[in-house]
BAKE-369563 format. One record per atom (N, C-alpha, C): residue number from 1; atom name; x, z, y. Coordinates in steps of 0.02 Angstrom, whole numbers, plus 50000, padded with zeros to 5 digits. Each point is the difference from the previous one (the first is absolute). Example, Ala and Ser with C-alpha at 12.3 -4.5 7.8 and 13.67 -1.06 7.14 Angstrom:
<nodes>
{num->1	atome->N	c1->50660	c3->50390	c2->49716}
{num->1	atome->CA	c1->49955	c3->50000	c2->50059}
{num->1	atome->C	c1->50045	c3->50000	c2->50060}
{num->2	atome->N	c1->49982	c3->49964	c2->50053}
{num->2	atome->CA	c1->50042	c3->50003	c2->50059}
{num->2	atome->C	c1->49961	c3->50037	c2->50055}
</nodes>
This chain:
<nodes>
{num->1	atome->N	c1->43101	c3->48194	c2->49592}
{num->1	atome->CA	c1->49990	c3->50087	c2->49980}
{num->1	atome->C	c1->49938	c3->50020	c2->49966}
{num->2	atome->N	c1->50000	c3->50025	c2->49960}
{num->2	atome->CA	c1->49942	c3->50016	c2->49936}
{num->2	atome->C	c1->49944	c3->50040	c2->50040}
{num->3	atome->N	c1->49914	c3->49989	c2->50015}
{num->3	atome->CA	c1->49977	c3->50017	c2->50026}
{num->3	atome->C	c1->49954	c3->50022	c2->49966}
{num->4	atome->N	c1->49950	c3->50062	c2->50022}
{num->4	atome->CA	c1->49940	c3->49992	c2->49947}
{num->4	atome->C	c1->49939	c3->49972	c2->50035}
{num->5	atome->N	c1->49954	c3->49984	c2->49991}
{num->5	atome->CA	c1->49956	c3->49949	c2->50025}
{num->5	atome->C	c1->49924	c3->50032	c2->49979}
{num->6	atome->N	c1->49955	c3->50038	c2->50026}
{num->6	atome->CA	c1->49936	c3->50025	c2->50000}
{num->6	atome->C	c1->49956	c3->49939	c2->50022}
{num->7	atome->N	c1->49950	c3->50013	c2->49950}
{num->7	atome->CA	c1->49936	c3->49959	c2->50011}
{num->7	atome->C	c1->49930	c3->50034	c2->49973}
{num->8	atome->N	c1->49952	c3->49978	c2->50006}
{num->8	atome->CA	c1->49932	c3->50035	c2->49983}
{num->8	atome->C	c1->49954	c3->50045	c2->50041}
{num->9	atome->N	c1->50031	c3->50024	c2->50058}
{num->9	atome->CA	c1->49974	c3->50050	c2->50066}
{num->9	atome->C	c1->49931	c3->49938	c2->50019}
{num->10	atome->N	c1->49983	c3->50032	c2->50049}
{num->10	atome->CA	c1->49930	c3->49972	c2->50024}
{num->10	atome->C	c1->49944	c3->50054	c2->50007}
{num->11	atome->N	c1->49927	c3->49968	c2->50028}
{num->11	atome->CA	c1->49941	c3->50052	c2->50044}
{num->11	atome->C	c1->49963	c3->50000	c2->49926}
{num->12	atome->N	c1->49989	c3->50062	c2->49977}
{num->12	atome->CA	c1->49970	c3->50028	c2->49959}
{num->12	atome->C	c1->49943	c3->50039	c2->50008}
{num->13	atome->N	c1->49943	c3->50003	c2->50000}
{num->13	atome->CA	c1->49928	c3->50060	c2->49985}
{num->13	atome->C	c1->50023	c3->50060	c2->49961}
{num->14	atome->N	c1->49987	c3->50064	c2->50033}
{num->14	atome->CA	c1->50005	c3->50051	c2->49972}
{num->14	atome->C	c1->49972	c3->50010	c2->49926}
{num->15	atome->N	c1->50043	c3->50021	c2->49947}
{num->15	atome->CA	c1->49954	c3->49984	c2->49930}
{num->15	atome->C	c1->50045	c3->49939	c2->49975}
{num->16	atome->N	c1->50032	c3->49952	c2->50040}
{num->16	atome->CA	c1->50023	c3->49940	c2->49954}
{num->16	atome->C	c1->50048	c3->49998	c2->49974}
{num->17	atome->N	c1->50042	c3->49958	c2->49984}
{num->17	atome->CA	c1->50050	c3->49977	c2->49974}
{num->17	atome->C	c1->50072	c3->49971	c2->50025}
{num->18	atome->N	c1->50045	c3->50008	c2->50004}
{num->18	atome->CA	c1->50060	c3->49957	c2->50015}
{num->18	atome->C	c1->50045	c3->50002	c2->49944}
{num->19	atome->N	c1->50048	c3->49950	c2->49972}
{num->19	atome->CA	c1->50057	c3->50006	c2->49967}
{num->19	atome->C	c1->50054	c3->49980	c2->50052}
{num->20	atome->N	c1->50048	c3->50028	c2->50022}
{num->20	atome->CA	c1->50074	c3->49994	c2->50008}
{num->20	atome->C	c1->50042	c3->49972	c2->49977}
{num->21	atome->N	c1->50046	c3->49947	c2->50011}
{num->21	atome->CA	c1->50045	c3->49986	c2->49951}
{num->21	atome->C	c1->50092	c3->49981	c2->50046}
{num->22	atome->N	c1->50045	c3->50018	c2->49964}
{num->22	atome->CA	c1->50065	c3->50021	c2->50035}
{num->22	atome->C	c1->50045	c3->49948	c2->49946}
{num->23	atome->N	c1->50029	c3->49939	c2->50032}
{num->23	atome->CA	c1->50051	c3->49981	c2->49948}
{num->23	atome->C	c1->50061	c3->49986	c2->50032}
{num->24	atome->N	c1->50068	c3->49991	c2->49989}
{num->24	atome->CA	c1->50051	c3->49987	c2->50017}
{num->24	atome->C	c1->49999	c3->49923	c2->50004}
{num->25	atome->N	c1->50030	c3->49976	c2->50077}
{num->25	atome->CA	c1->50020	c3->49942	c2->50026}
{num->25	atome->C	c1->50045	c3->49980	c2->49950}
{num->26	atome->N	c1->50051	c3->50004	c2->49967}
{num->26	atome->CA	c1->50039	c3->49963	c2->49964}
{num->26	atome->C	c1->50011	c3->50049	c2->49931}
{num->27	atome->N	c1->50018	c3->49969	c2->49968}
{num->27	atome->CA	c1->50038	c3->50037	c2->49937}
{num->27	atome->C	c1->50030	c3->50051	c2->49999}
{num->28	atome->N	c1->49982	c3->50063	c2->49962}
{num->28	atome->CA	c1->50049	c3->50052	c2->49974}
{num->28	atome->C	c1->50005	c3->50022	c2->49933}
{num->29	atome->N	c1->50039	c3->50042	c2->50005}
{num->29	atome->CA	c1->50046	c3->50012	c2->49910}
{num->29	atome->C	c1->49931	c3->50041	c2->49989}
{num->30	atome->N	c1->49989	c3->50063	c2->50053}
{num->30	atome->CA	c1->49980	c3->50071	c2->49965}
{num->30	atome->C	c1->49954	c3->50047	c2->50034}
{num->31	atome->N	c1->49966	c3->50032	c2->49998}
{num->31	atome->CA	c1->49965	c3->50026	c2->50073}
{num->31	atome->C	c1->50010	c3->50091	c2->49935}
{num->32	atome->N	c1->49997	c3->50037	c2->50042}
{num->32	atome->CA	c1->49986	c3->50085	c2->49988}
{num->32	atome->C	c1->49926	c3->50011	c2->50018}
{num->33	atome->N	c1->49994	c3->50032	c2->50043}
{num->33	atome->CA	c1->49944	c3->50007	c2->50033}
{num->33	atome->C	c1->49949	c3->49968	c2->50055}
{num->34	atome->N	c1->49948	c3->50011	c2->49992}
{num->34	atome->CA	c1->49960	c3->49954	c2->50047}
{num->34	atome->C	c1->49929	c3->50037	c2->50049}
{num->35	atome->N	c1->50009	c3->49993	c2->50050}
{num->35	atome->CA	c1->49946	c3->50022	c2->50020}
{num->35	atome->C	c1->49974	c3->49986	c2->50060}
{num->36	atome->N	c1->49934	c3->50031	c2->50015}
{num->36	atome->CA	c1->49954	c3->49977	c2->50051}
{num->36	atome->C	c1->49995	c3->50057	c2->50046}
{num->37	atome->N	c1->50015	c3->49979	c2->50067}
{num->37	atome->CA	c1->49986	c3->50048	c2->50042}
{num->37	atome->C	c1->49947	c3->49985	c2->50053}
{num->38	atome->N	c1->49974	c3->50030	c2->50042}
{num->38	atome->CA	c1->49948	c3->49974	c2->50049}
{num->38	atome->C	c1->50024	c3->50044	c2->50060}
{num->39	atome->N	c1->50008	c3->49962	c2->50061}
{num->39	atome->CA	c1->50025	c3->50031	c2->50069}
{num->39	atome->C	c1->49947	c3->49963	c2->50047}
{num->40	atome->N	c1->50000	c3->50020	c2->50087}
{num->40	atome->CA	c1->49975	c3->49972	c2->50025}
{num->40	atome->C	c1->50050	c3->50045	c2->50063}
{num->41	atome->N	c1->50008	c3->49961	c2->50062}
{num->41	atome->CA	c1->50026	c3->50052	c2->50051}
{num->41	atome->C	c1->49967	c3->50063	c2->50003}
{num->42	atome->N	c1->50029	c3->50024	c2->50015}
{num->42	atome->CA	c1->49974	c3->50071	c2->50013}
{num->42	atome->C	c1->49983	c3->50035	c2->49958}
{num->43	atome->N	c1->50015	c3->50003	c2->49945}
{num->43	atome->CA	c1->49981	c3->50010	c2->49947}
{num->43	atome->C	c1->50063	c3->50023	c2->49960}
{num->44	atome->N	c1->50003	c3->50040	c2->49947}
{num->44	atome->CA	c1->50061	c3->50025	c2->49941}
{num->44	atome->C	c1->49991	c3->49946	c2->49959}
{num->45	atome->N	c1->50029	c3->49986	c2->49967}
{num->45	atome->CA	c1->50009	c3->49939	c2->49946}
{num->45	atome->C	c1->49992	c3->50021	c2->49915}
{num->46	atome->N	c1->49961	c3->49981	c2->49990}
{num->46	atome->CA	c1->49957	c3->50035	c2->49933}
{num->46	atome->C	c1->50020	c3->49967	c2->49940}
{num->47	atome->N	c1->50017	c3->50049	c2->49975}
{num->47	atome->CA	c1->50026	c3->49936	c2->49919}
{num->47	atome->C	c1->49927	c3->50024	c2->49942}
{num->48	atome->N	c1->49989	c3->49933	c2->50003}
{num->48	atome->CA	c1->49923	c3->49974	c2->49968}
{num->48	atome->C	c1->50024	c3->50030	c2->49915}
{num->49	atome->N	c1->50051	c3->49961	c2->49984}
{num->49	atome->CA	c1->49986	c3->49994	c2->49925}
{num->49	atome->C	c1->50089	c3->49974	c2->49977}
{num->50	atome->N	c1->50014	c3->50019	c2->49952}
{num->50	atome->CA	c1->50067	c3->49980	c2->49979}
{num->50	atome->C	c1->49997	c3->49973	c2->49918}
{num->51	atome->N	c1->50048	c3->49964	c2->49968}
{num->51	atome->CA	c1->49990	c3->49983	c2->49935}
{num->51	atome->C	c1->50084	c3->49985	c2->49992}
{num->52	atome->N	c1->50019	c3->50057	c2->49924}
{num->52	atome->CA	c1->50084	c3->49981	c2->49987}
{num->52	atome->C	c1->49990	c3->49940	c2->49963}
{num->53	atome->N	c1->50069	c3->49983	c2->49985}
{num->53	atome->CA	c1->50026	c3->49939	c2->49958}
{num->53	atome->C	c1->49965	c3->50006	c2->49938}
{num->54	atome->N	c1->50015	c3->50065	c2->49990}
{num->54	atome->CA	c1->49945	c3->50013	c2->49915}
{num->54	atome->C	c1->49917	c3->49995	c2->50003}
{num->55	atome->N	c1->49975	c3->50005	c2->50056}
{num->55	atome->CA	c1->49919	c3->50011	c2->50021}
{num->55	atome->C	c1->49972	c3->50044	c2->50016}
{num->56	atome->N	c1->50034	c3->50068	c2->50017}
{num->56	atome->CA	c1->49974	c3->50055	c2->49991}
{num->56	atome->C	c1->49958	c3->49982	c2->50082}
{num->57	atome->N	c1->49961	c3->50033	c2->50022}
{num->57	atome->CA	c1->49961	c3->49985	c2->50087}
{num->57	atome->C	c1->50002	c3->50063	c2->50018}
{num->58	atome->N	c1->49989	c3->50009	c2->50066}
{num->58	atome->CA	c1->49977	c3->50051	c2->50033}
{num->58	atome->C	c1->49970	c3->49971	c2->50053}
{num->59	atome->N	c1->49934	c3->50065	c2->50025}
{num->59	atome->CA	c1->49949	c3->49972	c2->50052}
{num->59	atome->C	c1->49991	c3->50067	c2->50050}
{num->60	atome->N	c1->50008	c3->49959	c2->50066}
{num->60	atome->CA	c1->49969	c3->50065	c2->50037}
{num->60	atome->C	c1->49936	c3->50023	c2->49974}
{num->61	atome->N	c1->49971	c3->50062	c2->50036}
{num->61	atome->CA	c1->49963	c3->50034	c2->49971}
{num->61	atome->C	c1->49929	c3->49958	c2->50028}
{num->62	atome->N	c1->50024	c3->49971	c2->50078}
{num->62	atome->CA	c1->49921	c3->49968	c2->50015}
{num->62	atome->C	c1->49980	c3->49940	c2->49966}
{num->63	atome->N	c1->50040	c3->49969	c2->49959}
{num->63	atome->CA	c1->49990	c3->49941	c2->49974}
{num->63	atome->C	c1->50001	c3->50007	c2->49930}
{num->64	atome->N	c1->49994	c3->50062	c2->49953}
{num->64	atome->CA	c1->50012	c3->50020	c2->49939}
{num->64	atome->C	c1->49929	c3->49977	c2->49963}
{num->65	atome->N	c1->49993	c3->49963	c2->49963}
{num->65	atome->CA	c1->49929	c3->49973	c2->49960}
{num->65	atome->C	c1->49968	c3->49932	c2->50034}
{num->66	atome->N	c1->50040	c3->49993	c2->50056}
{num->66	atome->CA	c1->49960	c3->49933	c2->50034}
{num->66	atome->C	c1->50055	c3->49934	c2->50015}
{num->67	atome->N	c1->50064	c3->50007	c2->49988}
{num->67	atome->CA	c1->50061	c3->49963	c2->49986}
{num->67	atome->C	c1->50047	c3->49987	c2->49961}
{num->68	atome->N	c1->50010	c3->49963	c2->49975}
{num->68	atome->CA	c1->50043	c3->49972	c2->49959}
{num->68	atome->C	c1->50071	c3->49972	c2->49997}
{num->69	atome->N	c1->50051	c3->50008	c2->49981}
{num->69	atome->CA	c1->50057	c3->49963	c2->50016}
{num->69	atome->C	c1->50021	c3->49991	c2->49928}
{num->70	atome->N	c1->50022	c3->49927	c2->50004}
{num->70	atome->CA	c1->50039	c3->49973	c2->49925}
{num->70	atome->C	c1->50050	c3->49946	c2->50044}
{num->71	atome->N	c1->50037	c3->49992	c2->49933}
{num->71	atome->CA	c1->50061	c3->49958	c2->50038}
{num->71	atome->C	c1->50007	c3->49948	c2->49930}
{num->72	atome->N	c1->50040	c3->49935	c2->50029}
{num->72	atome->CA	c1->50018	c3->49964	c2->49931}
{num->72	atome->C	c1->50088	c3->49983	c2->50013}
{num->73	atome->N	c1->50014	c3->50064	c2->49974}
{num->73	atome->CA	c1->50080	c3->49991	c2->49979}
{num->73	atome->C	c1->50029	c3->49919	c2->50002}
{num->74	atome->N	c1->49982	c3->49973	c2->49959}
{num->74	atome->CA	c1->50005	c3->49931	c2->49977}
{num->74	atome->C	c1->50019	c3->49962	c2->50095}
{num->75	atome->N	c1->49962	c3->50013	c2->50020}
{num->75	atome->CA	c1->49977	c3->49956	c2->50059}
{num->75	atome->C	c1->50035	c3->50051	c2->50078}
{num->76	atome->N	c1->49988	c3->50044	c2->49977}
{num->76	atome->CA	c1->50038	c3->50058	c2->50060}
{num->76	atome->C	c1->49918	c3->49995	c2->50042}
{num->77	atome->N	c1->49962	c3->50004	c2->50017}
{num->77	atome->CA	c1->49926	c3->50006	c2->50019}
{num->77	atome->C	c1->49976	c3->50073	c2->49997}
{num->78	atome->N	c1->49968	c3->50025	c2->50034}
{num->78	atome->CA	c1->49957	c3->50059	c2->50006}
{num->78	atome->C	c1->49935	c3->49993	c2->50035}
{num->79	atome->N	c1->49954	c3->50003	c2->49977}
{num->79	atome->CA	c1->49927	c3->50021	c2->50010}
{num->79	atome->C	c1->49966	c3->50053	c2->50023}
{num->80	atome->N	c1->49960	c3->50003	c2->50042}
{num->80	atome->CA	c1->49955	c3->50036	c2->49999}
{num->80	atome->C	c1->49924	c3->50010	c2->50013}
{num->81	atome->N	c1->49978	c3->50012	c2->49940}
{num->81	atome->CA	c1->49937	c3->49999	c2->50023}
{num->81	atome->C	c1->49950	c3->50038	c2->50010}
{num->82	atome->N	c1->49947	c3->49999	c2->50055}
{num->82	atome->CA	c1->49974	c3->50067	c2->50051}
{num->82	atome->C	c1->49932	c3->49970	c2->49989}
{num->83	atome->N	c1->49981	c3->50069	c2->49985}
{num->83	atome->CA	c1->49910	c3->49989	c2->49983}
{num->83	atome->C	c1->49991	c3->50057	c2->50045}
{num->84	atome->N	c1->49922	c3->49994	c2->50021}
{num->84	atome->CA	c1->49948	c3->50049	c2->50011}
{num->84	atome->C	c1->50053	c3->50008	c2->50074}
{num->85	atome->N	c1->50008	c3->49952	c2->50025}
{num->85	atome->CA	c1->50033	c3->49987	c2->50080}
{num->85	atome->C	c1->49960	c3->50069	c2->50047}
{num->86	atome->N	c1->50051	c3->50037	c2->50042}
{num->86	atome->CA	c1->49951	c3->50033	c2->50041}
{num->86	atome->C	c1->50043	c3->49989	c2->50077}
{num->87	atome->N	c1->49965	c3->50005	c2->50044}
{num->87	atome->CA	c1->50010	c3->49998	c2->50072}
{num->87	atome->C	c1->50076	c3->50010	c2->50012}
{num->88	atome->N	c1->50021	c3->50071	c2->49971}
{num->88	atome->CA	c1->50068	c3->50042	c2->49998}
{num->88	atome->C	c1->50065	c3->49955	c2->49978}
{num->89	atome->N	c1->49959	c3->49959	c2->49941}
{num->89	atome->CA	c1->50070	c3->49950	c2->49980}
{num->89	atome->C	c1->50006	c3->49942	c2->50036}
{num->90	atome->N	c1->49970	c3->49982	c2->50065}
{num->90	atome->CA	c1->50014	c3->49968	c2->50033}
{num->90	atome->C	c1->50094	c3->50005	c2->50026}
{num->91	atome->N	c1->50027	c3->49942	c2->50011}
{num->91	atome->CA	c1->50068	c3->50030	c2->49993}
{num->91	atome->C	c1->50047	c3->49918	c2->50007}
{num->92	atome->N	c1->50066	c3->50002	c2->50009}
{num->92	atome->CA	c1->50052	c3->49952	c2->49978}
{num->92	atome->C	c1->50029	c3->50038	c2->49942}
{num->93	atome->N	c1->49999	c3->49959	c2->49943}
{num->93	atome->CA	c1->50038	c3->50013	c2->49941}
{num->93	atome->C	c1->50046	c3->49969	c2->49994}
{num->94	atome->N	c1->50067	c3->50031	c2->49961}
{num->94	atome->CA	c1->50053	c3->49957	c2->49989}
{num->94	atome->C	c1->50014	c3->50012	c2->49945}
{num->95	atome->N	c1->50039	c3->49959	c2->49973}
{num->95	atome->CA	c1->50045	c3->50001	c2->49927}
{num->95	atome->C	c1->50057	c3->50052	c2->50011}
{num->96	atome->N	c1->50054	c3->50029	c2->49951}
{num->96	atome->CA	c1->50059	c3->49991	c2->50015}
{num->96	atome->C	c1->50026	c3->50015	c2->49918}
{num->97	atome->N	c1->50046	c3->49982	c2->50007}
{num->97	atome->CA	c1->50058	c3->49967	c2->49928}
{num->97	atome->C	c1->50057	c3->50046	c2->50001}
{num->98	atome->N	c1->50002	c3->50060	c2->49954}
{num->98	atome->CA	c1->50068	c3->50041	c2->49997}
{num->98	atome->C	c1->50043	c3->49985	c2->49947}
{num->99	atome->N	c1->50072	c3->50018	c2->49994}
{num->99	atome->CA	c1->50043	c3->49979	c2->49956}
{num->99	atome->C	c1->49991	c3->49926	c2->49976}
{num->100	atome->N	c1->50012	c3->49961	c2->50046}
{num->100	atome->CA	c1->50004	c3->49912	c2->50013}
{num->100	atome->C	c1->50079	c3->50000	c2->49957}
{num->101	atome->N	c1->49979	c3->49928	c2->49944}
{num->101	atome->CA	c1->50063	c3->49986	c2->49964}
{num->101	atome->C	c1->49999	c3->49914	c2->50027}
{num->102	atome->N	c1->50042	c3->49967	c2->50036}
{num->102	atome->CA	c1->49999	c3->49959	c2->50022}
{num->102	atome->C	c1->50008	c3->49935	c2->49941}
{num->103	atome->N	c1->50054	c3->50029	c2->49969}
{num->103	atome->CA	c1->50013	c3->49975	c2->49922}
{num->103	atome->C	c1->50043	c3->50043	c2->49951}
{num->104	atome->N	c1->50023	c3->49995	c2->49975}
{num->104	atome->CA	c1->50021	c3->50036	c2->49947}
{num->104	atome->C	c1->50050	c3->50022	c2->50019}
{num->105	atome->N	c1->50005	c3->50074	c2->50020}
{num->105	atome->CA	c1->50078	c3->50041	c2->50031}
{num->105	atome->C	c1->49992	c3->49995	c2->50081}
{num->106	atome->N	c1->49947	c3->49961	c2->50035}
{num->106	atome->CA	c1->50002	c3->49978	c2->50080}
{num->106	atome->C	c1->49933	c3->50058	c2->50017}
{num->107	atome->N	c1->50033	c3->50044	c2->50034}
{num->107	atome->CA	c1->49942	c3->50054	c2->50005}
{num->107	atome->C	c1->49977	c3->49963	c2->50089}
{num->108	atome->N	c1->49934	c3->50020	c2->50018}
{num->108	atome->CA	c1->49973	c3->49960	c2->50048}
{num->108	atome->C	c1->49973	c3->50072	c2->50028}
{num->109	atome->N	c1->49964	c3->49976	c2->50080}
{num->109	atome->CA	c1->49991	c3->50059	c2->50035}
{num->109	atome->C	c1->49906	c3->50018	c2->49994}
{num->110	atome->N	c1->49991	c3->50045	c2->50008}
{num->110	atome->CA	c1->49921	c3->49995	c2->49982}
{num->110	atome->C	c1->49971	c3->49968	c2->50060}
{num->111	atome->N	c1->49946	c3->49969	c2->49950}
{num->111	atome->CA	c1->49960	c3->49921	c2->50060}
{num->111	atome->C	c1->49939	c3->50047	c2->50005}
{num->112	atome->N	c1->49962	c3->49965	c2->50045}
{num->112	atome->CA	c1->49953	c3->50006	c2->50046}
{num->112	atome->C	c1->49949	c3->49950	c2->50013}
{num->113	atome->N	c1->49957	c3->49995	c2->50008}
{num->113	atome->CA	c1->49951	c3->49955	c2->50026}
{num->113	atome->C	c1->49995	c3->50006	c2->50063}
{num->114	atome->N	c1->49966	c3->49935	c2->50035}
{num->114	atome->CA	c1->49958	c3->50025	c2->50061}
{num->114	atome->C	c1->49930	c3->50031	c2->49996}
{num->115	atome->N	c1->49979	c3->50007	c2->49966}
{num->115	atome->CA	c1->49945	c3->50024	c2->50004}
{num->115	atome->C	c1->49923	c3->49977	c2->49987}
{num->116	atome->N	c1->49958	c3->49980	c2->49993}
{num->116	atome->CA	c1->49932	c3->49993	c2->49997}
{num->116	atome->C	c1->49945	c3->50038	c2->50015}
{num->117	atome->N	c1->49946	c3->49969	c2->50038}
{num->117	atome->CA	c1->49943	c3->50057	c2->50034}
{num->117	atome->C	c1->49938	c3->50013	c2->49955}
{num->118	atome->N	c1->49992	c3->50040	c2->49991}
{num->118	atome->CA	c1->49944	c3->50023	c2->49962}
{num->118	atome->C	c1->49941	c3->50056	c2->50049}
{num->119	atome->N	c1->49941	c3->49935	c2->50022}
{num->119	atome->CA	c1->49960	c3->50037	c2->50051}
{num->119	atome->C	c1->49934	c3->49996	c2->49954}
{num->120	atome->N	c1->49975	c3->50051	c2->49981}
{num->120	atome->CA	c1->49940	c3->50035	c2->49987}
{num->120	atome->C	c1->49953	c3->50031	c2->50041}
{num->121	atome->N	c1->49951	c3->49971	c2->50013}
{num->121	atome->CA	c1->49931	c3->49990	c2->50064}
{num->121	atome->C	c1->49954	c3->49958	c2->49987}
{num->122	atome->N	c1->49939	c3->50029	c2->50012}
{num->122	atome->CA	c1->49932	c3->49954	c2->49972}
{num->122	atome->C	c1->49985	c3->49954	c2->50075}
</nodes>
């Protein structure tokens, strides 16, 4: 079964940077939109950023100007560059893929990763 796998999380000091990456575990024909969310138990899941198949991007207000989402459509990967990290950015980050086509004409379910922990602490 195709999955998304996130990587790049870890511990960083306030003001530091991390780059999160997300890739599909198997070959996929195409993906429409890709998203990054963050969520810890007891809190609402928050959309951090998304990028469409055409490269249009959207960011949550708390991360505008600090985070950058990008994708490699040929490799079906999405990256989140996080700069000037703050303690309130600490969370588990998940990637999501919508409009998945496993093969030409074969639609698949939306895909989620298992998350990667980002810890911002001095």
